[in-house]
N, C-alpha and C positions, 0 to 999 in steps of 0.2 A: 474615315472624312481627312481631317489635315494630319498631321506629320508628328502631333504630338499629343498623347494621354490630356494634357491639362485644355489644350486648344479646343478639343473636341468637346472636352465638357462644358466648356464657355457657350460653343455652337448650339449645345444641344438646351441653352437656357433661353433662347431667341423662339420667338412665337412672330406668326406671319400673318396680317390681315387678308382675307380673303375676299374683298371688293379692291382694296388700293396698294395692296402687295407691299405695305410698307412693314417694317422692324419693330417688335414691341416686345417688353419686358414680359416675363413669366408672369408676373404679379396684376398686368393690368387685365380689367374685365373687357375693355372695350378698345379699339383701335386710338392711338394717339393724334392720327392725325383728320381720319373721317368718322371715327364715333361706333362705326361698325362693330356689334358685338359677338362677332363670330370670328375667332382666329384658329391658326392652325399650327402645330409645332412645323419648326423647320425640319426640312429632309433631308436625313441622313443619305449622303450618297455612297454607294458601293462600287468601288474600283475593281475591274477584273484585269487581269493580267493576258495579253495579248502572246501567244507562243509564237 
């Protein structure tokens, strides 16, 4: 994902609301903006090299 391992570790601590797409902490049980209880972990992008 990022350029540094520390940055990757911080990005993996983010959860995304499935309704309003806001960023939330891992410890949250509901979205901080809309109160929706279903959160997903932030996707880890995979970069591929083009030849």
